[in-house]
N, C-alpha and C positions, 0 to 999 in steps of 0.2 A: 504494500500500500504506500501511497505517496503522502508526505506531510503537506501542509498548506503552501509552503514556499515552492516545493517541487511541483505541486499541482498548478500554481499560478504560472510558473515558468513553462510548463508543458502547454498550458492553454494559450499563453502568449506566443509560443512558437507555432502552435497549430493555427492561430489567427494570422500570424505573419505569412505562413505558407499558403493559406487560403486566399489572402489578399494578393500575394504574388501570382498565384494561379489565375485569379480573376483579372489582374492587370494584363498578364500575358495573353489570356483568351481574348480580351477586348482589343488588344493591339493586333493580334492575328486576324480577327474578324474585320477590323478596319483596313488592314493591308489587303486582304482578299477582296473586300468590296471595292477598294480603289483599283486593284488589278483588273477586276471584272469590268468596271466602268471604262478603263483605258482600252481593254480589248474590244469592247462594244464600239467605242469611238473609232478605233482603228478599222474595225470591220465595216463600219458605216462609210468611212473615208475610202476604203478600198472599193466598196460598191459604187460610190460616186465616180471614182476614177475609171472603173470598168465601163460604167454607163457613158461617161464622157468619151472614152476611146471608141465605143460603138457609134456614138453620134459623129465623131470625127471621121470614122470610116465611111459614114453616110454623107460626108461633106456638108454637115450642118455648120452654120456660121458660129464662130467662136462665142459671140455674145449670147446667142441662143443657148449654147451648151452651158455657159456659165450660169445663165438664168435658171435653167431647168435642173442643173445638178447642184447648185448652191456653191460650186467651186469658184474661186477667184478667176477673173479673166486672165491674170498672169499665169496661174497654174494651168489653165486650159491651153494657153499659148505655148507653154513649155511642153505639154503633152503633144500638141500638134507638131512641134519641132522635133520631138523625140518620142514617137509612139510606142517604142519598146519599153519605155519607162526607166531606162538606166540613165540617171543624171550624170 
């Protein structure tokens, strides 16, 4: 059996580790959420670029491509200059 001092020490250690686990869990959840958001944004951008390339292949005007894809006119012009995508 534990005396009162040992019991308080044990309980304080237990609370410390529970708090640490909670902090780590929250940090991991936030990191995963941020990574998922970034992946979704990248996928959306890739989709827009592929759509712009298809419109370029159909000889659509650059301004129209920018309007319908939401890409900047500058990016659309770069895609038109280099349709393979390698900058």
